[in-house]
C-alpha positions, 0 to 999 in steps of 0.5 A: 500500500503506497502513500498515494493509495493511503491518500486516495483511501482517505479521500474516499472516506471523506467523500463517503462520510459526507454522502452518508451524512447527507442521506441520513438527515438532509435537514442537518445542513452541513453537519457530518455524522460522527467520525466514530460511525466509520472505520477505514480499512486497507487490504494488502496481500503482503506486509507493505514494509516500504510504507511502514519504513517511512512511518514514525516508529510506533504508528503500526500496532498489532492487534489480537488477530494475526495479520491485522494491524492498526495504523495510527494515521490521521484522526482515526486508526486505519485497520490494515489487513495483511492476507499473507499473515492471516490465520488459516481459518475458514472465517478468513476464507473470503480474504484467502481467496485473493491471497498471492500464494496459490495454496492459500488461495485454494484453501480460501476457495475450499472454505468460501461460502458465496451468498450472491450469484456474483459470488458463485460465479467468482468462485467458479472462475477462480476455482477453474483458474487455480486448478487449471493454471500454474502459479505463474499464469496470470488470470486477467480481467479479459480471461474472466470475461471470456470465461463468463461468456463461455459459461453462459453459452454452455449453460444457456439451456438452464436459463429461464425463458425470460433470461434467454429472451433478454439475451435474444433481444440484444442480438440483431436478426441476422445474428439470430438466424446465422447458422440455421440451415434452410430446413431449420428455417422452413421447419420454424416457418411451418410452425407459425400461423399463416397470417403471422407468416404473411404479415407485412408482405405486399400483395405482389410478394404474397403472389410471387411464385404461384402458378398464374392458373392457380390464381385465376382459378381462385379468382373464379371461385371468389367471383372476381 
């Protein structure tokens, strides 16, 4: 965690405190909620020794929990969580997932209990990455997105009709039809109602391809 990162974190804290204060009681005017209502956190995969060397002695204080420190910066302490130094325990699984060491990440994934759809998706992708790739192989955001698309395509049949319809509505008509054989298109058209198939066609288009004698016979029967 660099000095710039600390400054940015403090800026976010100040902005968040102002936002929460305005939402909590708009009539308070410019009065802020007490600073004690907020906590500041920083998370690092390893101990930020470069930053700590630039701090005066005694500003970094260990807590009762391994890997958790209080940095006495500013008006309130900043709680520093060092993932590599955390106790290997299921309660720390969420942090362990993002550890820089492969085995710690695998431990975190084994005990991680997602509570949202995004959490389940993240667990799936990271588990796949850590089991398939070695520690020297980077797993980028682009890799994450591509794997997400592959997962959606693979499990398309398990989506609800509403979810599949939502995907289809975002596709061009040409994309929807691309890949269908003439027989598949014909089979689909045959299942449609006749009026629906002819809707929007001009008279000339409806008659195109018909034998003129068939048309004349139909007109005679209709007394035209």
